[in-house]
N, C-alpha and C positions, 0 to 999 in steps of 0.2 A: 058614618064617615063620608063626605060629602069629595068628591071627587073635585082637583084642581081644572081650573081653568089653564090652558096654554095662553102665551102670550100671541100678539100677531106679528110677530116674525118670527115667532117657532112655525106657526101652522104655515106660514109662505116656506118654511126651510124646510117641513115634512111632505108638503107639497110636492115641489120636487125632485123630491128621493134622493135629497145626496147635498151636503154641503159644499157647495161649489160656485156661489156666489162669489167673488171679490167683494163686496160690499160687508155683507154680512160677515166675510172670513176676516175682514181687517176690523172692523167693529169690534167684534169679538174677541179678538188679541189685543186692540187697544185697552179697550175696558178689564182687562184683565192682568196684562202685561205694564200697560203707562198708569190707568187710573187705579190702579190696587184694589178693583170690586174681585173679589170671593168667587173659586170657582166651583163651587160649590152653589152661590146665587145662581153664578149663570147655568149649571143643569137643570135647577131647580124654573128657571125662566124659560126655556129653549127646549126643556127637556129631550135632552139629547144625553147619548152615552158620554159616559167620562172617559170610555178612551177614544173617541169620538172629538172630543173637547181636547185631551190631551196631542190628536194630531193635528189639533188648527194652530193648537202652544207652538208646538216642533217646529211645523214647517210655516215660511211668511207669504206661501202660496198652497192653494191644494196641489197637492201633489198627482194629482189623473192617477190612470191605472196604473200597476206597479209589482205587476208578475214579471218577474225576469225570466223564466223560460218555460215554456211551453207543461204542461201536463202530461204525467204519467198515464199509457194505455194499458193497464196489466194484461186485461182480457181479451182487446184486439189490436192490442198493439203486435204480436206476433204475423197476425194474417195481414197487415194493411199492405205489405207489399202484392199478395194475392190476391186482393180485390181490385189494386189500382191497376195489375196487370187484367183480371177479369175485365175492369171497366175499359182498359183502352183498347182489347179484342171487340168487345161487344157493342164500340161507342159506331161502328158503322154498321150496324147491323137495324134493319127498319124496327119500329116498335109493333109488336105482338097487338091483335085486335081481337084476341081469346082471353080467356082466364084463366088459361094455365098458359105458363111460361115452355114455350118450344125446346124440348129435346131434357123436358125433365126426367129425371130417373133411367136416362139410358148413357148417363157419365159423358153425352157427344162436350165439344167445347166452342164455344164460337160463335156466328150464327147455324145456324139449323135448317 
């Protein structure tokens, strides 16, 4: 079975790695919503995922980055305060020229 060839517009969209071009976005919306072209035909032509097409049809312009809250950090989260404190205390220390950090293993804090 031969592979389907993608249209020129699909290749351009795939190169950009995101459907954020307003011209392409509005063109697809017009073809489906006003022109009556089937979603399946658009999907076949552009080789995009059906969820991407649903997003295009649901939004009049690309919605952009939509993460509303920062991601949880279950492993490092409890240690962030300690790390920030360590970074503040060692910020004024000169950088080590050796291969091992100074004071490692003896329990010292801050500059050595």
